[in-house]
N, C-alpha and C positions, 0 to 999 in steps of 0.2 A: 511541541509542534516545531517543524522546521521553519527557519526564517522565511519570510515572504520574498526576500531578495536572495537569489542564488546565482552563482556563476559556474562556468565549467571548471574553474580551478578550486572551488570550495567544496568540501565533502558534504554530501546530503544523504545521511543514513536512511531516511525515509524512502529514497529512490535508489538505494543500494549503490550509490556512487562514492568514490573516494577522492581525496584531493589529488591534484596532479600538477605537473610543471606548468608554468605560465605559457600561454600560446604566443607565438610571434605575430599573430594576426590581429593583435590589439591595435587600437588607433595609433598610428605613428605620429610623432610630433617633432618639432624643431625648437627646443627650449630657447628662450631669450638668453643671450650671453654665452651659449654653449659654443664650443669649438666648431669650426665648419665640418659638416658631414664628411666631406672628402678627406679631411685630415684624420678623422676617427675610423673611417671605413678602409677597406682594401678592395682592389679590383680583382675579379676572377673570371673564369670561363669554364663552363661544363660542356660536355658532349651532349647535344640535344638529339631529337629524333632524326632518324635516317632511314631511307627506303630505296632499295635498288629494284630494277626491273619495271619502272613505271613506263607504260607505253605512251608514245606521243598521243595527245588528246585525252589523257586520263585526268582524274581528279585526285589530289593528294590532300588529306586532312590530318596532318601530324598533331600529336598531343605534346605540348611543351611541358617540361619538367619544372617544378618549383625550384628556385635557386636560393631560397633563404635570404633574399635581399631585394635588389631593385635592378630590373633589366636595363642595360645600357643600349644594346643593339642586338640584333640577331645576325649571325654570319651564315649566309646561305650559299652553299656550293652546289652547282648543277653541272652534271657531266653526261654527255652522250657516249655510250659504250656499245661495243659490238656492232659498230656501224661501218659498212664498206660499200664500195660500188665498182662495177666493171666498166662504167662510163663516167665521164665528168658530170658532177652535179652542179646545180645553180642555187645559190643562197638568196634569200630575200634581203631587202635593204636593211632591215632591222636585226638580222640574224647575228649571232646566235641568241641574243637577248629575248627575241620574240618567241622563243620556245615556251616562255611563260605568257599565257594569254591574259591571265589576271591573277593577282594575289591580294588577299584580304587578311589583314591583321586587325583583330577586334579585341576590345577589353572583355573581361568575363561576362559583362552584361550586354554585349553585342554592339557597342559603340565602335564604329570603324576608326582606327588610328592610321592605317595605311591601306590605300586602295589604289593599285596601279598595275599596268602591264609591265612586261619584262624590260622593254626599251626605256620606259619611263623610270623604272627602278634604277637603271643604269644612269640616267640623267640625275636622279635624286642623289645617288651616291657621289657624283662628280660635282654637282652644282648646289647641293643642299647646305654645305657648310657645317654639317653636324659630325664630321669625322676629321679631326686634326686640323692642319693648316696647309697653306699653299705649298705645293711641292712635296707633300708627305705621302704621296702614293694613293690619292683618292680615285685615280683613273683606273677603272676596272680592267681596261685593255692593256695597261702597262704593268700590272702586277705580275710577279713571278708565277703565280698560280694560274694565270690565263693561258689556255691552250687554244690557239685560233683554229677555227673549223676549216680543214682542208677541203678542196673540191675536186682534186685530181683522182685518178683511178687508184683504188686501194683503200686502206683504212681511212675513215673520216670521223674519228672521234674528236671531241673538243670538251672544254670545261671552262667555267668562269666562277668567280666568287663575288657576291654582292653583300653589302652591309645594309640591313633594314634598320634605319636609325630610329631611336626613341629619345635619348637625352640630347639636349641642345648644346651643352658646354661641359667643361671639366669639373664643374661643381656637382654634377649629377642631376641638374635641373631637368625636369620632364622625364626622368627615368621612371620605369613602371614597376610598382610593387608586385613581387612574385614570391609569396611566402605561404600560400595556401594551396595544397594539391587539389582541393576541390573547387578552386576558383582561379583558373588559369586563363591567360589570353588565348584566343582562338585563332588558328591559322588555317587558311584554305587556299590551295594553289591549283589553278586550272591550267594544264599544259595545252599548248596548241597542237592541232593535228600536224603531221609531218609535212603535208602539202602547203601549210602556211609558212613554215620555216624554209622549205625547199620548193620553189616553183618547179624545179627539175630534181626530184628526190633521189637519194642514193638507191642502188639496187637492193641493198639489204638495210632498211632502216633499223637503227639500234633502239635501245631503251634508255631511259633517263634515271640516273642515280642522284637523289636529292638529299641534302643534309642541312639541318638547321642547328648550329651551335649557339650557345647562349652566353653572352658577355654580361656581367652584372657587377653591381656594388654589393659587398657583403654587409649584412646588418652589423653595426658596431658591437663587438663582444662585450664591452663594459656597460653598454646601454642599448639594447636592441631596439628601443622605442625611438631613438633618434633617427630621423628620416632626412632625405635630401631636401634642399630648400624649396619652399612653396610646394610641398608634396601634393600630388594630384593634378598639377599643371600638365598639359599635354601638348606635344608637338605632332601635328597630324598632316598627312599628305593625301591628296586625291587628284584624280584625273577627270576633267570635265570637257565637254565639247560646246563651243559657241553655237548658238541656235541659228545664226545668220550665215549663209554661204557667201563667199567672196567672189565677185566678178573680176574678170581680167581688166587691168588698166583703169580700175575705178577707184575713186576716193570713197572709202567707207570707214565708219567707226564701228568696230566689232565689240559687242558687250561680252565681258567675261563674267560668267554666272556665279563663280564661287566667292562670295563675300560674307561678312558677318562677324569677323573677329580680326585679330592682328595678323597681317600677312608678312612673312619674312622672305619669301622667294616666289617669283612667278617665272615658270619655265614655259615658254610658248613653243608649240610644235605645229608647223604649217604643212598641210598635206593637200594633195590634188586628187579629187575624187574621180577624175577622168582618165588617170593613167592606167597602164596595163603592166602588172596588176594594179588595182585601184589603191588609192590612199597612200601613194608614195610621198615621202617628204620632199619638199621643193624649196628652192631659194627664190621666193617671189614676194618678199617683204618690201614695203616702201623703202626706196633707197635714199631719198632726200628729204622726206617729211615724216619719218617714223615718230609716232608720239604716243604717250601714255596719258590718259585722261582720268581724272577723279571728280565725279559729280559735275561733269560738264566743263571742267577746267583742266587745260593741259599742264601737267607737271614736268614733262620732258618733251622737247622737240629736238630731233637729232638726225644725222645721217646714219644709215645702217652701218657704215664703216666705223663710225664713232662708237656705236653700241658694241660692235665686235671688239674694238680695242678695249673698252671697259671690261667686257667679259674676260679678255685675256689678262688684264691687270688684276682682276679679282680672283681668277681661277687657274690661270696658266693654260697649257695646251691640252686639248683632248686628242689622244694619240691614235685611237683605233676604231675604224669602221670598216668592216671587211669587204664591202662591195663598192659603194660609191662615195663614201665620205672622204673629204680631204684630210690628210694627216696634219697634225700640229695646228689645227684650227677647230672652230666649233663644228659640231655635227651639222650636216645639211638640214636646213629648215628649222633650226633651233635658235631662239633668241631668249636671253635670260635677263630678268630684272631682279637684283638682289637688294634687300634692305638691311643687310647684315654687315655694314661697313662703318659702324659708329667709331671703331677703334683704329682701324687701318684699312687701306685700300684692298689688300688681300683678304678675302672672306675667310673667317676661321672661327673656331670655338671660343675665341677670346672676346667676341663681340658682346656689347652691353645692351643691345636691343633698343637704343635710344631713338633710332630713326625707322623702326618698323612701321609699316603702313597700316594705320587703324581703319577698319571698315565696319559698317553696320549692315543689317539685312537690307537697308534701303540705299546703300552706296551704289552709285553707277560707276563701274570700272570698265574702261574701254582701251583698246589698242586701235590706232587709226593711222591713216595715210593713204597715199596713192599706190595701190598694190600692183604687183607685176602680172605676168602672163601665166595663165593656167590652161592645161589641156581641156579640162572641163570647168569645174568651179573649185575655189579654194575652201578649205575647212580648217579652222583654227582650234587646236586643242591646248588646254593649259594644265600643267602639273603644278598645283598650288601647295606651298608650304605654309601652314597656319599654326599660330600659337594661341592656346587657350589657357591663360594664366588664372590660377585659383584666386589670387589676390586682386584681380581686376586690371592690373597693369603689369607689363612683362619684365620689369627690372627690380621689383621689390626684393627678390631673392638675393640680390647682390649685397644687401645689407646684412645677410645672415652670417 
């Protein structure tokens, strides 16, 4: 009789199976005393899914390829091609990034890792601290690949490249296993209609060419079972909307709904629901009593100008907003709180996560102050970067 315990690697004549090579999908480990994963591995990148001819407003559901290792980030390039106009067109405030209405990146079992619109993805790229260090080209609009969208008569093609981040630092922490073709992360991209990107659209709207290339850590050749530190930990991003609307010139404490784990970055985006078109980003933050509260206790009280200076020290200049945004300053309506400055003022992948903001599902997290003037009422959105460490605390992997 065959043994009661069989694996896919062991021959079972009763079932007409033969022995085979070990699978790389066995449980990865980080043995005690082993050399760091990043020393044993190598970085690589493969060409991922690509699709041309996507109409504005369409849905793209690419299938990622297994990389035989651990995904570091996805490099997404989006280009408008075949677009021209016989009259001047008008771009929206968030263009061209808002050509992405929403993007979902989920693990193979459907858990969202990244959920954001295109403009928020641009902010994540710049303010997330998951790609390199200060001054190393995290600004999407300053990269050589960026082709700004023209509005004059003639061709109106454009392109930009975003990084969809997974790993938190250079050790591979939070990189995502991708070694099983039958169990791959899921990507869903909903593109905006052309009228959302162009209030005055081009005469001939083009189509969108989208590409997702996959940067990864290779499984170590000598021991494929060695994994990144604290493997299974996850760095996740999501966009949420505060439930309370903000009145002009009123002191209000606005509850931020996304809590429950360690927060490493809070990106606040303030919009005015009464503008034409609606939901334009506006500079109406409290100017002299901007504050962040945790469980009813203010942890920062500051002038808005001070917060802007901190953002500049942490991230440098944000260079490009094609319509209304000031150059070399923060985007209109955006305020950032980063908790990734344990090592240095400039936010980078060298951080040790010692001062991340711990929250529970019962944590009361608020932004408060005397708000400015709105055409209608204000609406605060938050792009929240969260860390879910397998070991329970976010810095145990540093001992690996």
